[in-house]
C-alpha positions in Angstrom: -44.4 -125.8 -56.8 -47.7 -127.5 -57.0 -48.5 -130.0 -54.6 -50.5 -133.4 -54.8 -53.8 -132.0 -54.9 -52.9 -129.8 -57.6 -51.2 -132.7 -59.9 -52.5 -133.1 -63.3 -52.5 -136.9 -62.7 -56.1 -138.0 -61.8 -54.7 -140.7 -59.7 -52.3 -138.5 -57.9 -55.3 -136.0 -56.8 -57.4 -139.2 -55.7 -54.3 -140.7 -53.7 -53.9 -137.0 -52.0 -57.4 -136.8 -51.2 -57.4 -140.4 -49.8 -54.5 -139.5 -47.7 -56.2 -136.3 -46.5 -59.2 -138.4 -45.6 -57.1 -140.9 -43.7 -55.7 -137.9 -41.4 -58.6 -135.7 -41.4 -56.3 -132.7 -41.8 -57.9 -129.3 -41.0 -55.4 -127.2 -42.5 -56.2 -128.9 -45.9 -59.8 -127.8 -45.7 -59.5 -125.2 -48.8 -57.6 -127.9 -51.1 -60.1 -130.5 -50.3 -62.9 -127.9 -51.1 -61.2 -127.5 -54.5 -60.9 -131.2 -54.8 -64.6 -131.5 -54.7 -65.1 -130.5 -58.1 -62.6 -132.8 -59.4 -63.3 -134.9 -62.6 -62.6 -138.2 -60.7 -65.5 -139.2 -58.8 -63.3 -141.1 -56.3 -61.3 -138.0 -55.5 -64.4 -136.1 -55.0 -65.4 -138.9 -52.7 -62.6 -138.8 -50.7 -62.2 -135.1 -50.5 -66.1 -135.1 -49.1 -65.4 -137.6 -46.6 -62.3 -135.8 -45.4 -64.7 -132.6 -45.0 -66.8 -134.5 -43.1 -63.9 -135.9 -40.8 -62.8 -132.3 -40.2 -66.2 -131.5 -39.0 -65.8 -127.9 -39.4 -68.7 -125.2 -40.1 -66.8 -124.0 -43.2 -66.9 -127.8 -44.5 -70.5 -127.7 -44.6 -71.5 -125.8 -48.1 -69.4 -128.0 -50.4 -70.9 -130.9 -48.9 -74.1 -129.7 -49.3 -73.4 -129.0 -52.9 -72.1 -132.4 -53.1 -75.3 -134.0 -52.5 -76.5 -133.0 -55.8 -73.6 -134.8 -57.7 -74.8 -137.0 -60.5 -72.5 -139.6 -59.6 -73.4 -141.1 -56.2 -70.4 -142.6 -54.3 
């Protein structure tokens, strides 16, 4: 079974990233890293914010890559 972060619906993925951002849920770091490559800019923004809130050193590389995103949030 796929979770909301793997949904085919951009809106559901965006809501999943938003919810994870609100909780700063460290076990979701891998899912958030995957969402950093989502086609939806708000999903990427929420995933980046969540990774920043988690604050682990493993979160840094995808955040550095996000600095080159052509669609600023």
